[in-house]
C-alpha positions as CSV (number, residue, x, y, z in Angstrom):
1,X,-8.3,11.1,29.6
2,X,-5.4,10.8,27.1
3,X,-5.3,8.6,24.2
4,X,-3.5,5.2,24.7
5,X,-0.5,4.2,22.7
6,X,-0.6,1.0,20.6
7,X,2.4,-1.3,21.1
8,X,3.8,-1.2,17.6
9,X,5.6,-4.4,17.9
10,X,2.4,-6.2,18.9
11,X,0.5,-4.4,16.1
12,X,2.8,-6.1,13.6
13,X,2.4,-9.5,15.2
14,X,-1.3,-9.8,16.0
15,X,-4.6,-9.1,14.2
16,X,-8.1,-9.4,15.5
17,X,-10.6,-11.8,14.0
18,X,-14.3,-11.1,13.4
19,X,-15.2,-13.1,16.5
20,X,-12.8,-11.0,18.7
21,X,-10.0,-13.5,19.1
22,X,-6.4,-12.7,18.0
23,X,-4.5,-14.3,15.2
24,X,-0.7,-14.8,15.3
25,X,1.9,-16.5,13.1
26,X,3.9,-19.4,14.4
27,X,7.6,-19.4,15.3
28,X,10.3,-21.8,14.2
29,X,10.2,-20.9,10.6
30,X,13.1,-18.3,10.3
31,X,16.3,-20.3,10.0
32,X,17.8,-23.9,10.1
33,X,15.1,-25.0,7.7
34,X,17.0,-27.8,6.0
35,X,16.6,-30.2,8.9
36,X,12.8,-29.5,9.2
37,X,10.5,-31.7,7.1
38,X,8.4,-30.1,4.4
39,X,5.2,-31.2,6.2
40,X,6.4,-29.4,9.4
41,X,7.3,-26.2,7.5
42,X,4.0,-26.2,5.6
43,X,2.1,-26.6,8.9
44,X,3.9,-23.8,10.5
45,X,2.7,-21.4,7.7
46,X,-0.8,-21.4,9.0
47,X,-1.9,-18.7,11.5
48,X,-2.9,-19.8,14.9
49,X,-5.1,-18.2,17.6
50,X,-3.6,-16.6,20.7
51,X,-4.3,-18.7,23.8
52,X,-7.2,-17.5,26.0
53,X,-4.9,-17.0,29.0
54,X,-2.7,-14.6,26.9
55,X,-5.5,-12.6,25.3
56,X,-5.8,-10.0,28.1
57,X,-2.1,-9.0,27.6
58,X,-2.6,-8.6,23.9
59,X,-5.7,-6.5,24.4
60,X,-3.7,-4.2,26.7
61,X,-1.1,-3.8,24.0
62,X,-3.6,-3.2,21.3
63,X,-6.3,-1.0,22.8
64,X,-7.9,0.0,19.4
65,X,-7.5,-3.3,17.5
């Protein structure tokens, strides 16, 4: 059976935690930052886990992660 290709876009966006979940960074922090409060921007810095329903799709894109 041939080796599977990793989706390179997904590889840059997701990383697996020790427990097997996937970490991702949050959106809404790229532009138009002046109207967003400092608190909101600070909270968007923190990584968040991928939702359980979306995890199988990420696993497919990252077969060796």
